[in-house]
C-alpha positions in Angstrom: 32.6 -4.4 22.4 35.0 -2.9 19.8 35.2 -6.4 18.1 31.5 -6.2 17.3 30.9 -5.3 13.7 28.7 -2.3 13.0 28.7 -2.9 9.3 29.6 -5.5 6.6 28.2 -8.4 8.6 27.7 -11.6 6.7 23.9 -11.2 6.4 24.4 -7.6 5.1 27.0 -8.8 2.6 24.8 -11.6 1.3 21.8 -9.3 0.8 23.9 -6.6 -0.8 25.3 -9.1 -3.3 21.8 -10.4 -4.2 20.4 -6.8 -4.6 23.4 -5.8 -6.7 22.9 -8.8 -8.9 19.4 -7.6 -9.6 20.9 -4.4 -11.1 20.2 -2.1 -8.2 22.8 0.4 -6.9 22.8 1.8 -3.4 24.9 3.5 -0.7 26.3 1.3 2.1 26.1 2.3 5.7 24.9 5.8 4.8 22.8 8.4 6.6 19.5 8.7 4.9 19.0 12.1 6.5 22.1 14.3 7.1 20.8 15.7 10.4 20.0 12.3 11.8 23.0 10.6 13.4 22.0 7.1 12.3 23.0 5.0 9.3 21.0 2.5 7.3 22.7 -0.6 5.9 21.5 0.1 2.4 20.3 3.5 1.2 18.5 4.1 -2.1 18.5 7.9 -2.2 16.4 8.6 -5.4 13.5 6.4 -4.2 14.0 7.3 -0.5 14.3 3.7 0.7 16.3 2.9 3.8 17.1 -0.8 4.5 18.2 -2.1 7.9 19.4 -5.7 8.6 19.1 -6.1 12.3 21.1 -8.6 14.4 18.9 -10.8 16.5 20.8 -10.2 19.7 21.5 -6.5 19.4 18.0 -5.5 18.3 16.0 -7.9 20.5 14.5 -10.4 18.0 11.3 -11.7 19.4 12.2 -15.2 18.1 15.9 -15.5 19.0 16.8 -12.9 21.7 18.0 -14.6 24.9 18.9 -12.4 27.9 22.6 -13.0 28.8 23.6 -14.8 32.0 26.4 -12.3 32.7 25.2 -8.8 33.8 21.7 -9.2 32.4 20.5 -5.9 33.7 23.0 -3.9 31.7 22.6 -5.9 28.5 18.8 -6.0 28.6 18.7 -2.3 29.1 21.2 -1.8 26.2 19.1 -3.9 23.8 15.9 -2.2 25.0 17.6 1.2 24.1 18.5 -0.2 20.7 14.9 -1.2 20.0 13.6 2.2 21.2 16.1 3.9 18.9 15.1 1.7 16.0 11.4 2.7 16.4 12.5 6.4 16.7 14.6 6.1 13.5 11.7 4.5 11.7 9.3 7.2 12.7 11.7 10.1 11.8 12.5 8.6 8.4 8.8 7.9 7.6 7.8 11.4 8.6 10.5 12.7 6.1 9.0 10.6 3.3 11.3 7.6 3.4 10.2 4.0 3.1 11.9 1.9 5.8 12.5 -1.8 5.4 13.8 -3.9 8.3 14.9 -7.5 8.2 16.3 -9.8 10.8 19.6 -11.5 10.2 18.0 -14.9 10.3 15.6 -14.1 7.4 16.4 -15.8 4.1 18.6 -13.4 2.2 17.0 -14.2 -1.1 13.6 -13.2 0.2 14.9 -10.0 1.6 16.6 -9.1 -1.7 13.4 -9.8 -3.6 11.4 -7.6 -1.3 14.0 -4.8 -1.5 14.1 -4.9 -5.3 10.3 -5.0 -5.5 9.9 -1.9 -3.3 12.6 0.1 -5.1 11.3 -0.8 -8.5 7.7 0.0 -7.5 8.8 3.4 -6.2 10.9 4.1 -9.3 7.9 3.4 -11.5 5.7 5.7 -9.4 8.3 8.5 -9.8 8.4 8.1 -13.5 4.6 8.7 -13.9 
């Protein structure tokens, strides 16, 4: 399992490039909340936006997740734990005033980047008022 990338996956890199090209700056693989031992793929601290790009297999995509043939009990339980932790992370961040955006790795990167930029720009405009 050590060969599995926890960050800098191709979908992440594509979305980061597109978001950066729109003039937005962010932290990569950062903890939105210091006391929470979880990292978001992109963090916009001033606007409190945390972005997660979830892999279809590891996060149990309803469209693409297929239970493995080898040791299915272990892996299905592992993925279920990941999904549960994702929901817990979302809840904790939202209760702390953060906006959480989650995307699947198979979603078009351009659409993800547009949605991220729109959310960050909307929240910046609200802060300026």
